[in-house]
PDB file of N, H, CA, C and O in Angstrom:
ATOM      1  N   MET A   1      36.528  -7.728 -20.023  1.00  0.00           N
ATOM      2  CA  MET A   1      34.999  -8.903 -20.692  1.00  0.00           C
ATOM      3  C   MET A   1      34.785  -9.126 -19.211  1.00  0.00           C
ATOM      4  O   MET A   1      34.071  -8.353 -18.572  1.00  0.00           O
ATOM      5  N   SER A   2      35.282  -9.990 -18.741  1.00  0.00           N
ATOM      6  H   SER A   2      35.862 -10.618 -19.260  1.00  0.00           H
ATOM      7  CA  SER A   2      35.338 -10.408 -17.610  1.00  0.00           C
ATOM      8  C   SER A   2      35.328  -9.652 -16.349  1.00  0.00           C
ATOM      9  O   SER A   2      35.682 -10.121 -15.268  1.00  0.00           O
ATOM     10  N   ASP A   3      34.911  -8.483 -16.543  1.00  0.00           N
ATOM     11  H   ASP A   3      34.622  -8.103 -17.422  1.00  0.00           H
ATOM     12  CA  ASP A   3      35.198  -7.497 -15.283  1.00  0.00           C
ATOM     13  C   ASP A   3      33.892  -7.035 -15.439  1.00  0.00           C
ATOM     14  O   ASP A   3      33.512  -6.372 -14.474  1.00  0.00           O
ATOM     15  N   GLN A   4      33.010  -7.179 -16.419  1.00  0.00           N
ATOM     16  H   GLN A   4      33.319  -7.718 -17.203  1.00  0.00           H
ATOM     17  CA  GLN A   4      31.420  -7.221 -16.772  1.00  0.00           C
ATOM     18  C   GLN A   4      30.645  -8.075 -16.797  1.00  0.00           C
ATOM     19  O   GLN A   4      29.472  -8.152 -16.431  1.00  0.00           O
ATOM     20  N   LEU A   5      31.485  -8.905 -17.355  1.00  0.00           N
ATOM     21  H   LEU A   5      32.438  -8.841 -17.652  1.00  0.00           H
ATOM     22  CA  LEU A   5      30.612 -11.005 -16.090  1.00  0.00           C
ATOM     23  C   LEU A   5      30.486 -10.920 -15.206  1.00  0.00           C
ATOM     24  O   LEU A   5      29.403 -11.248 -14.723  1.00  0.00           O
ATOM     25  N   LYS A   6      31.886 -10.242 -14.126  1.00  0.00           N
ATOM     26  H   LYS A   6      32.767  -9.975 -14.519  1.00  0.00           H
ATOM     27  CA  LYS A   6      31.672 -10.384 -12.528  1.00  0.00           C
ATOM     28  C   LYS A   6      30.664  -8.707 -12.260  1.00  0.00           C
ATOM     29  O   LYS A   6      29.985  -8.706 -11.232  1.00  0.00           O
ATOM     30  N   ASP A   7      30.623  -7.879 -12.819  1.00  0.00           N
ATOM     31  H   ASP A   7      31.175  -7.879 -13.654  1.00  0.00           H
ATOM     32  CA  ASP A   7      29.990  -6.927 -12.861  1.00  0.00           C
ATOM     33  C   ASP A   7      28.739  -7.337 -12.334  1.00  0.00           C
ATOM     34  O   ASP A   7      28.129  -7.065 -11.300  1.00  0.00           O
ATOM     35  N   ILE A   8      28.440  -8.315 -13.655  1.00  0.00           N
ATOM     36  H   ILE A   8      28.936  -8.536 -14.495  1.00  0.00           H
ATOM     37  CA  ILE A   8      26.302  -8.698 -13.675  1.00  0.00           C
ATOM     38  C   ILE A   8      26.770  -9.648 -12.667  1.00  0.00           C
ATOM     39  O   ILE A   8      27.112  -8.957 -11.707  1.00  0.00           O
ATOM     40  N   ALA A   9      26.951 -10.843 -12.408  1.00  0.00           N
ATOM     41  H   ALA A   9      26.674 -11.404 -13.188  1.00  0.00           H
ATOM     42  CA  ALA A   9      26.778 -11.228 -11.260  1.00  0.00           C
ATOM     43  C   ALA A   9      26.780 -10.723  -9.646  1.00  0.00           C
ATOM     44  O   ALA A   9      26.222 -11.242  -8.680  1.00  0.00           O
ATOM     45  N   GLU A  10      27.416  -9.807  -9.707  1.00  0.00           N
ATOM     46  H   GLU A  10      27.870  -9.386 -10.492  1.00  0.00           H
ATOM     47  CA  GLU A  10      27.475  -9.336  -8.452  1.00  0.00           C
ATOM     48  C   GLU A  10      26.307  -8.836  -8.128  1.00  0.00           C
ATOM     49  O   GLU A  10      25.936  -8.481  -7.010  1.00  0.00           O
ATOM     50  N   ILE A  11      25.674  -8.810  -9.221  1.00  0.00           N
ATOM     51  H   ILE A  11      25.976  -9.098 -10.130  1.00  0.00           H
ATOM     52  CA  ILE A  11      23.857  -8.159  -8.661  1.00  0.00           C
ATOM     53  C   ILE A  11      23.198  -8.812  -7.912  1.00  0.00           C
ATOM     54  O   ILE A  11      22.864  -8.467  -6.779  1.00  0.00           O
ATOM     55  N   PRO A  12      22.778 -10.433  -8.773  1.00  0.00           N
ATOM     56  CA  PRO A  12      22.011 -10.823  -7.695  1.00  0.00           C
ATOM     57  C   PRO A  12      22.464 -11.917  -6.333  1.00  0.00           C
ATOM     58  O   PRO A  12      21.789 -12.525  -5.502  1.00  0.00           O
ATOM     59  N   ARG A  13      23.683 -11.826  -6.547  1.00  0.00           N
ATOM     60  H   ARG A  13      24.231 -11.332  -7.222  1.00  0.00           H
ATOM     61  CA  ARG A  13      24.541 -11.779  -5.187  1.00  0.00           C
ATOM     62  C   ARG A  13      24.204 -10.536  -4.168  1.00  0.00           C
ATOM     63  O   ARG A  13      23.444 -10.812  -3.239  1.00  0.00           O
ATOM     64  N   ASP A  14      24.778  -8.978  -4.272  1.00  0.00           N
ATOM     65  H   ASP A  14      25.395  -8.754  -5.026  1.00  0.00           H
ATOM     66  CA  ASP A  14      24.229  -8.006  -3.517  1.00  0.00           C
ATOM     67  C   ASP A  14      22.460  -7.608  -3.472  1.00  0.00           C
ATOM     68  O   ASP A  14      21.981  -6.962  -2.540  1.00  0.00           O
ATOM     69  N   PHE A  15      21.525  -8.188  -4.796  1.00  0.00           N
ATOM     70  H   PHE A  15      21.914  -8.713  -5.553  1.00  0.00           H
ATOM     71  CA  PHE A  15      20.160  -8.094  -3.461  1.00  0.00           C
ATOM     72  C   PHE A  15      20.080  -9.566  -2.333  1.00  0.00           C
ATOM     73  O   PHE A  15      19.653  -9.392  -1.191  1.00  0.00           O
ATOM     74  N   LEU A  16      20.267 -10.150  -2.526  1.00  0.00           N
ATOM     75  H   LEU A  16      20.613 -10.291  -3.453  1.00  0.00           H
ATOM     76  CA  LEU A  16      20.385 -11.268  -1.913  1.00  0.00           C
ATOM     77  C   LEU A  16      20.614 -11.555  -0.547  1.00  0.00           C
ATOM     78  O   LEU A  16      19.974 -12.235   0.254  1.00  0.00           O
ATOM     79  N   ARG A  17      21.918 -10.733  -0.417  1.00  0.00           N
ATOM     80  H   ARG A  17      22.438 -10.179  -1.068  1.00  0.00           H
ATOM     81  CA  ARG A  17      22.966 -10.178   1.069  1.00  0.00           C
ATOM     82  C   ARG A  17      21.967  -9.359   1.426  1.00  0.00           C
ATOM     83  O   ARG A  17      21.735  -9.340   2.635  1.00  0.00           O
ATOM     84  N   ASP A  18      21.214  -8.583   0.646  1.00  0.00           N
ATOM     85  H   ASP A  18      21.402  -8.599  -0.336  1.00  0.00           H
ATOM     86  CA  ASP A  18      20.607  -7.301   1.365  1.00  0.00           C
ATOM     87  C   ASP A  18      19.054  -7.486   1.986  1.00  0.00           C
ATOM     88  O   ASP A  18      18.589  -6.994   3.013  1.00  0.00           O
ATOM     89  N   GLY A  19      18.219  -8.643   0.695  1.00  0.00           N
ATOM     90  H   GLY A  19      18.597  -9.044  -0.140  1.00  0.00           H
ATOM     91  CA  GLY A  19      17.202  -9.551   1.458  1.00  0.00           C
ATOM     92  C   GLY A  19      17.511 -10.043   2.690  1.00  0.00           C
ATOM     93  O   GLY A  19      16.731  -9.847   3.622  1.00  0.00           O
ATOM     94  N   THR A  20      18.650 -10.726   2.866  1.00  0.00           N
ATOM     95  H   THR A  20      19.284 -10.885   2.109  1.00  0.00           H
ATOM     96  CA  THR A  20      19.007 -11.511   4.408  1.00  0.00           C
ATOM     97  C   THR A  20      18.708 -10.692   5.481  1.00  0.00           C
ATOM     98  O   THR A  20      17.980 -10.893   6.453  1.00  0.00           O
ATOM     99  N   GLN A  21      19.701  -9.279   5.004  1.00  0.00           N
ATOM    100  H   GLN A  21      20.292  -9.116   4.214  1.00  0.00           H
ATOM    101  CA  GLN A  21      19.912  -8.898   6.006  1.00  0.00           C
ATOM    102  C   GLN A  21      18.434  -7.681   6.104  1.00  0.00           C
ATOM    103  O   GLN A  21      19.026  -6.897   6.845  1.00  0.00           O
ATOM    104  N   PHE A  22      17.639  -7.297   5.990  1.00  0.00           N
ATOM    105  H   PHE A  22      17.158  -7.934   5.388  1.00  0.00           H
ATOM    106  CA  PHE A  22      15.958  -7.235   5.734  1.00  0.00           C
ATOM    107  C   PHE A  22      15.539  -7.878   6.752  1.00  0.00           C
ATOM    108  O   PHE A  22      15.138  -7.389   7.807  1.00  0.00           O
ATOM    109  N   LEU A  23      15.644  -9.348   6.378  1.00  0.00           N
ATOM    110  H   LEU A  23      15.970  -9.746   5.521  1.00  0.00           H
ATOM    111  CA  LEU A  23      14.807  -9.968   6.649  1.00  0.00           C
ATOM    112  C   LEU A  23      15.137 -10.571   8.574  1.00  0.00           C
ATOM    113  O   LEU A  23      14.591 -10.664   9.674  1.00  0.00           O
ATOM    114  N   ASN A  24      16.258 -10.791   7.933  1.00  0.00           N
ATOM    115  H   ASN A  24      16.701 -10.715   7.040  1.00  0.00           H
ATOM    116  CA  ASN A  24      17.028 -10.770   9.040  1.00  0.00           C
ATOM    117  C   ASN A  24      16.725  -9.415  10.143  1.00  0.00           C
ATOM    118  O   ASN A  24      17.076  -9.856  11.237  1.00  0.00           O
ATOM    119  N   ARG A  25      16.301  -8.172  10.310  1.00  0.00           N
ATOM    120  H   ARG A  25      16.016  -7.814   9.421  1.00  0.00           H
ATOM    121  CA  ARG A  25      16.614  -7.505  11.438  1.00  0.00           C
ATOM    122  C   ARG A  25      15.169  -6.745  10.955  1.00  0.00           C
ATOM    123  O   ARG A  25      15.242  -5.557  10.639  1.00  0.00           O
ATOM    124  N   CYS A  26      13.167  -7.806  10.875  1.00  0.00           N
ATOM    125  H   CYS A  26      13.108  -8.770  11.132  1.00  0.00           H
ATOM    126  CA  CYS A  26      12.353  -7.380  10.927  1.00  0.00           C
ATOM    127  C   CYS A  26      12.032  -8.171  12.070  1.00  0.00           C
ATOM    128  O   CYS A  26      12.315  -9.369  12.079  1.00  0.00           O
ATOM    129  N   THR A  27      11.477  -7.626  13.019  1.00  0.00           N
ATOM    130  H   THR A  27      11.247  -6.652  13.012  1.00  0.00           H
ATOM    131  CA  THR A  27      10.107  -8.580  14.513  1.00  0.00           C
ATOM    132  C   THR A  27       8.839  -8.737  13.333  1.00  0.00           C
ATOM    133  O   THR A  27       8.302  -8.259  12.334  1.00  0.00           O
ATOM    134  N   LYS A  28       8.851  -9.426  13.974  1.00  0.00           N
ATOM    135  H   LYS A  28       9.287  -9.814  14.786  1.00  0.00           H
ATOM    136  CA  LYS A  28       7.037  -9.530  14.206  1.00  0.00           C
ATOM    137  C   LYS A  28       6.556  -8.441  15.305  1.00  0.00           C
ATOM    138  O   LYS A  28       7.275  -7.938  16.168  1.00  0.00           O
ATOM    139  N   PRO A  29       5.053  -8.165  15.064  1.00  0.00           N
ATOM    140  CA  PRO A  29       4.176  -6.937  15.877  1.00  0.00           C
ATOM    141  C   PRO A  29       3.984  -7.492  16.783  1.00  0.00           C
ATOM    142  O   PRO A  29       3.678  -8.675  16.631  1.00  0.00           O
ATOM    143  N   ASP A  30       4.058  -6.957  18.147  1.00  0.00           N
ATOM    144  H   ASP A  30       4.307  -5.996  18.271  1.00  0.00           H
ATOM    145  CA  ASP A  30       3.390  -7.140  18.946  1.00  0.00           C
ATOM    146  C   ASP A  30       2.303  -7.450  19.556  1.00  0.00           C
ATOM    147  O   ASP A  30       2.093  -8.657  19.669  1.00  0.00           O
ATOM    148  N   LYS A  31       1.736  -6.918  19.878  1.00  0.00           N
ATOM    149  H   LYS A  31       1.907  -5.937  19.786  1.00  0.00           H
ATOM    150  CA  LYS A  31       0.269  -7.647  20.295  1.00  0.00           C
ATOM    151  C   LYS A  31      -1.081  -6.595  20.459  1.00  0.00           C
ATOM    152  O   LYS A  31      -2.277  -6.709  20.190  1.00  0.00           O
ATOM    153  N   ARG A  32      -0.003  -5.220  21.207  1.00  0.00           N
ATOM    154  H   ARG A  32       0.968  -5.127  21.426  1.00  0.00           H
ATOM    155  CA  ARG A  32      -0.245  -3.851  21.225  1.00  0.00           C
ATOM    156  C   ARG A  32      -0.496  -3.409  20.071  1.00  0.00           C
ATOM    157  O   ARG A  32      -1.624  -3.117  19.673  1.00  0.00           O
ATOM    158  N   GLU A  33       1.095  -3.274  19.084  1.00  0.00           N
ATOM    159  H   GLU A  33       2.011  -3.511  19.407  1.00  0.00           H
ATOM    160  CA  GLU A  33       1.697  -2.504  18.133  1.00  0.00           C
ATOM    161  C   GLU A  33       0.408  -2.935  16.565  1.00  0.00           C
ATOM    162  O   GLU A  33       0.176  -2.432  15.465  1.00  0.00           O
ATOM    163  N   PHE A  34      -0.172  -4.270  17.465  1.00  0.00           N
ATOM    164  H   PHE A  34       0.016  -4.678  18.358  1.00  0.00           H
ATOM    165  CA  PHE A  34      -0.731  -4.760  15.755  1.00  0.00           C
ATOM    166  C   PHE A  34      -2.009  -4.134  15.599  1.00  0.00           C
ATOM    167  O   PHE A  34      -2.477  -3.562  14.615  1.00  0.00           O
ATOM    168  N   ILE A  35      -2.874  -4.493  17.613  1.00  0.00           N
ATOM    169  H   ILE A  35      -2.494  -4.958  18.412  1.00  0.00           H
ATOM    170  CA  ILE A  35      -3.541  -3.875  17.442  1.00  0.00           C
ATOM    171  C   ILE A  35      -4.231  -2.974  17.045  1.00  0.00           C
ATOM    172  O   ILE A  35      -5.252  -2.877  16.364  1.00  0.00           O
ATOM    173  N   LYS A  36      -3.022  -1.789  17.950  1.00  0.00           N
ATOM    174  H   LYS A  36      -2.193  -1.868  18.503  1.00  0.00           H
ATOM    175  CA  LYS A  36      -3.109  -0.447  17.260  1.00  0.00           C
ATOM    176  C   LYS A  36      -2.385   0.093  15.407  1.00  0.00           C
ATOM    177  O   LYS A  36      -2.206   1.286  15.160  1.00  0.00           O
ATOM    178  N   ILE A  37      -2.155  -0.737  14.617  1.00  0.00           N
ATOM    179  H   ILE A  37      -2.302  -1.706  14.818  1.00  0.00           H
ATOM    180  CA  ILE A  37      -1.856  -0.549  13.178  1.00  0.00           C
ATOM    181  C   ILE A  37      -3.407  -0.475  12.864  1.00  0.00           C
ATOM    182  O   ILE A  37      -3.976   0.544  12.474  1.00  0.00           O
ATOM    183  N   SER A  38      -3.980  -1.642  13.080  1.00  0.00           N
ATOM    184  H   SER A  38      -3.518  -2.470  13.397  1.00  0.00           H
ATOM    185  CA  SER A  38      -5.476  -3.069  13.037  1.00  0.00           C
ATOM    186  C   SER A  38      -6.560  -0.935  13.494  1.00  0.00           C
ATOM    187  O   SER A  38      -6.950  -0.081  12.698  1.00  0.00           O
ATOM    188  N   GLN A  39      -6.600  -0.959  14.671  1.00  0.00           N
ATOM    189  H   GLN A  39      -6.283  -1.652  15.318  1.00  0.00           H
ATOM    190  CA  GLN A  39      -7.057   0.921  14.728  1.00  0.00           C
ATOM    191  C   GLN A  39      -6.510   1.646  13.514  1.00  0.00           C
ATOM    192  O   GLN A  39      -6.721   1.239  12.372  1.00  0.00           O
ATOM    193  N   ALA A  40      -6.021   2.394  13.706  1.00  0.00           N
ATOM    194  H   ALA A  40      -5.849   2.725  14.634  1.00  0.00           H
ATOM    195  CA  ALA A  40      -5.433   3.083  12.000  1.00  0.00           C
ATOM    196  C   ALA A  40      -6.409   2.631  10.669  1.00  0.00           C
ATOM    197  O   ALA A  40      -7.297   3.258  10.092  1.00  0.00           O
ATOM    198  N   VAL A  41      -5.890   1.365  10.458  1.00  0.00           N
ATOM    199  H   VAL A  41      -5.169   0.856  10.927  1.00  0.00           H
ATOM    200  CA  VAL A  41      -6.375   0.971   9.388  1.00  0.00           C
ATOM    201  C   VAL A  41      -7.995   1.204   8.995  1.00  0.00           C
ATOM    202  O   VAL A  41      -8.563   1.371   7.916  1.00  0.00           O
ATOM    203  N   GLY A  42      -8.352   1.152  10.047  1.00  0.00           N
ATOM    204  H   GLY A  42      -7.890   1.016  10.924  1.00  0.00           H
ATOM    205  CA  GLY A  42      -9.924   0.402  10.006  1.00  0.00           C
ATOM    206  C   GLY A  42     -10.047   2.149   9.985  1.00  0.00           C
ATOM    207  O   GLY A  42     -10.128   2.631   8.855  1.00  0.00           O
ATOM    208  N   VAL A  43     -10.061   2.852  10.829  1.00  0.00           N
ATOM    209  H   VAL A  43      -9.995   2.461  11.747  1.00  0.00           H
ATOM    210  CA  VAL A  43      -9.725   4.057  10.872  1.00  0.00           C
ATOM    211  C   VAL A  43     -10.843   4.683   9.379  1.00  0.00           C
ATOM    212  O   VAL A  43     -11.872   5.155   8.895  1.00  0.00           O
ATOM    213  N   GLY A  44      -8.613   3.795   9.275  1.00  0.00           N
ATOM    214  H   GLY A  44      -7.777   3.411   9.668  1.00  0.00           H
ATOM    215  CA  GLY A  44      -8.445   4.771   7.417  1.00  0.00           C
ATOM    216  C   GLY A  44     -10.241   4.644   6.301  1.00  0.00           C
ATOM    217  O   GLY A  44     -10.838   5.339   5.479  1.00  0.00           O
ATOM    218  N   PHE A  45     -10.468   2.981   7.168  1.00  0.00           N
ATOM    219  H   PHE A  45      -9.983   2.417   7.836  1.00  0.00           H
ATOM    220  CA  PHE A  45     -11.362   2.520   6.130  1.00  0.00           C
ATOM    221  C   PHE A  45     -12.374   3.279   5.890  1.00  0.00           C
ATOM    222  O   PHE A  45     -12.952   3.620   4.858  1.00  0.00           O
ATOM    223  N   VAL A  46     -12.551   3.569   7.344  1.00  0.00           N
ATOM    224  H   VAL A  46     -12.082   3.293   8.182  1.00  0.00           H
ATOM    225  CA  VAL A  46     -14.215   3.954   7.595  1.00  0.00           C
ATOM    226  C   VAL A  46     -14.715   5.281   7.379  1.00  0.00           C
ATOM    227  O   VAL A  46     -15.860   5.716   7.255  1.00  0.00           O
ATOM    228  N   ILE A  47     -12.913   6.137   7.352  1.00  0.00           N
ATOM    229  H   ILE A  47     -11.983   5.784   7.452  1.00  0.00           H
ATOM    230  CA  ILE A  47     -12.770   7.360   6.298  1.00  0.00           C
ATOM    231  C   ILE A  47     -13.632   7.214   4.962  1.00  0.00           C
ATOM    232  O   ILE A  47     -14.804   7.414   4.642  1.00  0.00           O
ATOM    233  N   MET A  48     -12.291   6.699   4.251  1.00  0.00           N
ATOM    234  H   MET A  48     -11.339   6.537   4.511  1.00  0.00           H
ATOM    235  CA  MET A  48     -12.442   6.511   2.648  1.00  0.00           C
ATOM    236  C   MET A  48     -14.103   6.126   2.523  1.00  0.00           C
ATOM    237  O   MET A  48     -14.861   6.766   1.794  1.00  0.00           O
ATOM    238  N   GLY A  49     -14.489   5.089   3.275  1.00  0.00           N
ATOM    239  H   GLY A  49     -13.873   4.569   3.867  1.00  0.00           H
ATOM    240  CA  GLY A  49     -15.192   5.022   2.972  1.00  0.00           C
ATOM    241  C   GLY A  49     -17.134   6.003   2.777  1.00  0.00           C
ATOM    242  O   GLY A  49     -18.191   5.778   2.187  1.00  0.00           O
ATOM    243  N   THR A  50     -16.684   6.852   3.510  1.00  0.00           N
ATOM    244  H   THR A  50     -15.826   7.035   3.990  1.00  0.00           H
ATOM    245  CA  THR A  50     -17.773   8.080   4.177  1.00  0.00           C
ATOM    246  C   THR A  50     -16.805   8.528   2.787  1.00  0.00           C
ATOM    247  O   THR A  50     -16.972   7.452   2.213  1.00  0.00           O
ATOM    248  N   ILE A  51     -16.224   9.043   2.153  1.00  0.00           N
ATOM    249  H   ILE A  51     -16.088   9.917   2.619  1.00  0.00           H
ATOM    250  CA  ILE A  51     -16.122  10.254   1.597  1.00  0.00           C
ATOM    251  C   ILE A  51     -16.629   9.379  -0.044  1.00  0.00           C
ATOM    252  O   ILE A  51     -16.988   9.668  -1.186  1.00  0.00           O
ATOM    253  N   GLY A  52     -16.477   8.730   0.424  1.00  0.00           N
ATOM    254  H   GLY A  52     -16.185   8.496   1.351  1.00  0.00           H
ATOM    255  CA  GLY A  52     -16.523   8.170  -1.420  1.00  0.00           C
ATOM    256  C   GLY A  52     -18.353   7.660  -1.193  1.00  0.00           C
ATOM    257  O   GLY A  52     -18.944   7.346  -2.226  1.00  0.00           O
ATOM    258  N   TYR A  53     -18.870   7.627  -0.311  1.00  0.00           N
ATOM    259  H   TYR A  53     -18.391   7.882   0.528  1.00  0.00           H
ATOM    260  CA  TYR A  53     -20.548   7.693  -0.158  1.00  0.00           C
ATOM    261  C   TYR A  53     -20.646   9.468  -0.399  1.00  0.00           C
ATOM    262  O   TYR A  53     -21.055   9.777  -1.518  1.00  0.00           O
ATOM    263  N   PHE A  54     -20.453  10.138   0.143  1.00  0.00           N
ATOM    264  H   PHE A  54     -20.122   9.887   1.052  1.00  0.00           H
ATOM    265  CA  PHE A  54     -20.678  11.799   0.875  1.00  0.00           C
ATOM    266  C   PHE A  54     -20.591  12.252  -1.291  1.00  0.00           C
ATOM    267  O   PHE A  54     -21.294  13.039  -1.923  1.00  0.00           O
ATOM    268  N   VAL A  55     -19.440  11.339  -1.787  1.00  0.00           N
ATOM    269  H   VAL A  55     -18.869  10.700  -1.273  1.00  0.00           H
ATOM    270  CA  VAL A  55     -19.536  11.657  -3.325  1.00  0.00           C
ATOM    271  C   VAL A  55     -20.596  11.512  -4.307  1.00  0.00           C
ATOM    272  O   VAL A  55     -21.104  12.264  -5.138  1.00  0.00           O
ATOM    273  N   LYS A  56     -20.912   9.298  -3.647  1.00  0.00           N
ATOM    274  H   LYS A  56     -20.499   8.687  -2.971  1.00  0.00           H
ATOM    275  CA  LYS A  56     -21.959   9.718  -4.791  1.00  0.00           C
ATOM    276  C   LYS A  56     -23.075   9.783  -4.405  1.00  0.00           C
ATOM    277  O   LYS A  56     -23.982   9.115  -4.902  1.00  0.00           O
ATOM    278  N   LEU A  57     -23.240  10.664  -3.367  1.00  0.00           N
ATOM    279  H   LEU A  57     -22.503  11.206  -2.963  1.00  0.00           H
ATOM    280  CA  LEU A  57     -24.330  10.890  -2.659  1.00  0.00           C
ATOM    281  C   LEU A  57     -24.505  12.888  -3.907  1.00  0.00           C
ATOM    282  O   LEU A  57     -25.621  12.942  -4.424  1.00  0.00           O
ATOM    283  N   ILE A  58     -23.848  13.810  -4.161  1.00  0.00           N
ATOM    284  H   ILE A  58     -22.941  13.767  -3.741  1.00  0.00           H
ATOM    285  CA  ILE A  58     -23.255  13.875  -3.571  1.00  0.00           C
ATOM    286  C   ILE A  58     -24.134  14.061  -6.393  1.00  0.00           C
ATOM    287  O   ILE A  58     -24.893  14.735  -7.090  1.00  0.00           O
ATOM    288  N   HIS A  59     -22.898  12.585  -6.540  1.00  0.00           N
ATOM    289  H   HIS A  59     -22.282  12.037  -5.974  1.00  0.00           H
ATOM    290  CA  HIS A  59     -22.922  13.253  -7.840  1.00  0.00           C
ATOM    291  C   HIS A  59     -24.557  12.108  -8.302  1.00  0.00           C
ATOM    292  O   HIS A  59     -24.513  12.334  -9.511  1.00  0.00           O
ATOM    293  N   ILE A  60     -25.453  11.422  -8.187  1.00  0.00           N
ATOM    294  H   ILE A  60     -25.489  11.238  -7.204  1.00  0.00           H
ATOM    295  CA  ILE A  60     -26.011  11.458  -8.889  1.00  0.00           C
ATOM    296  C   ILE A  60     -27.392  12.674  -8.990  1.00  0.00           C
ATOM    297  O   ILE A  60     -28.001  12.831 -10.048  1.00  0.00           O
ATOM    298  N   PRO A  61     -27.632  13.226  -8.094  1.00  0.00           N
ATOM    299  CA  PRO A  61     -28.527  14.517  -7.746  1.00  0.00           C
ATOM    300  C   PRO A  61     -27.264  15.386 -10.017  1.00  0.00           C
ATOM    301  O   PRO A  61     -27.518  15.815 -11.143  1.00  0.00           O
ATOM    302  N   VAL A  62     -26.415  15.135  -9.354  1.00  0.00           N
ATOM    303  H   VAL A  62     -26.209  14.787  -8.440  1.00  0.00           H
ATOM    304  CA  VAL A  62     -25.835  16.111 -10.170  1.00  0.00           C
ATOM    305  C   VAL A  62     -25.880  15.566 -11.616  1.00  0.00           C
ATOM    306  O   VAL A  62     -26.597  16.127 -12.445  1.00  0.00           O
ATOM    307  N   ASN A  63     -25.067  14.390 -11.970  1.00  0.00           N
ATOM    308  H   ASN A  63     -24.485  13.934 -11.297  1.00  0.00           H
ATOM    309  CA  ASN A  63     -25.862  13.700 -12.531  1.00  0.00           C
ATOM    310  C   ASN A  63     -27.585  13.518 -13.679  1.00  0.00           C
ATOM    311  O   ASN A  63     -28.052  13.816 -14.778  1.00  0.00           O
ATOM    312  N   ASN A  64     -27.845  12.954 -12.633  1.00  0.00           N
ATOM    313  H   ASN A  64     -27.465  12.712 -11.740  1.00  0.00           H
ATOM    314  CA  ASN A  64     -29.567  13.129 -12.924  1.00  0.00           C
ATOM    315  C   ASN A  64     -29.420  14.754 -13.871  1.00  0.00           C
ATOM    316  O   ASN A  64     -29.533  14.909 -15.087  1.00  0.00           O
ATOM    317  N   ILE A  65     -29.283  15.256 -13.360  1.00  0.00           N
ATOM    318  H   ILE A  65     -29.191  15.130 -12.372  1.00  0.00           H
ATOM    319  CA  ILE A  65     -29.592  17.426 -13.715  1.00  0.00           C
ATOM    320  C   ILE A  65     -28.894  17.711 -15.361  1.00  0.00           C
ATOM    321  O   ILE A  65     -29.534  18.168 -16.308  1.00  0.00           O
ATOM    322  N   LEU A  66     -27.362  17.287 -15.390  1.00  0.00           N
ATOM    323  H   LEU A  66     -26.841  16.915 -14.621  1.00  0.00           H
ATOM    324  CA  LEU A  66     -26.670  17.203 -16.482  1.00  0.00           C
ATOM    325  C   LEU A  66     -27.422  16.502 -18.254  1.00  0.00           C
ATOM    326  O   LEU A  66     -27.510  16.906 -19.414  1.00  0.00           O
ATOM    327  N   VAL A  67     -28.018  14.600 -17.018  1.00  0.00           N
ATOM    328  H   VAL A  67     -27.947  14.272 -16.076  1.00  0.00           H
ATOM    329  CA  VAL A  67     -28.144  13.785 -18.380  1.00  0.00           C
ATOM    330  C   VAL A  67     -29.917  14.889 -19.341  1.00  0.00           C
ATOM    331  O   VAL A  67     -30.128  15.441 -20.421  1.00  0.00           O
ATOM    332  N   GLY A  68     -30.737  14.613 -17.976  1.00  0.00           N
ATOM    333  H   GLY A  68     -30.566  14.165 -17.099  1.00  0.00           H
ATOM    334  CA  GLY A  68     -31.702  15.310 -18.126  1.00  0.00           C
ATOM    335  C   GLY A  68     -32.881  14.011 -17.671  1.00  0.00           C
ATOM    336  O   GLY A  68     -33.983  13.992 -18.220  1.00  0.00           O
ATOM    337  N   GLY A  69     -32.407  12.716 -16.374  1.00  0.00           N
ATOM    338  H   GLY A  69     -31.512  12.732 -15.928  1.00  0.00           H
ATOM    339  CA  GLY A  69     -32.593  11.853 -16.436  1.00  0.00           C
ATOM    340  C   GLY A  69     -33.153  10.915 -17.592  1.00  0.00           C
ATOM    341  O   GLY A  69     -34.269  10.396 -17.564  1.00  0.00           O
ATOM    342  N   ALA A  70     -32.150  10.761 -18.689  1.00  0.00           N
ATOM    343  H   ALA A  70     -31.243  11.183 -18.712  1.00  0.00           H
ATOM    344  CA  ALA A  70     -32.053   9.472 -19.847  1.00  0.00           C
ATOM    345  C   ALA A  70     -32.009   8.779 -19.312  1.00  0.00           C
ATOM    346  O   ALA A  70     -31.927   7.643 -19.778  1.00  0.00           O
TER     347      ALA A  70
END
């Protein structure tokens, strides 16, 4: 019974230890790295927006043909 309690109590302890190790290993990005990440995210937004625009542009006439303008 006490072994089970020790195992249960060990889970949060391991989680906290792993979390502190992770936070200690993390570093803030420098200016160059931040700009590079921001540019990649911006390009992704533009690409996804363009794809969505063209899908909507094609969907509207097809929907009108199928539904019949109801």
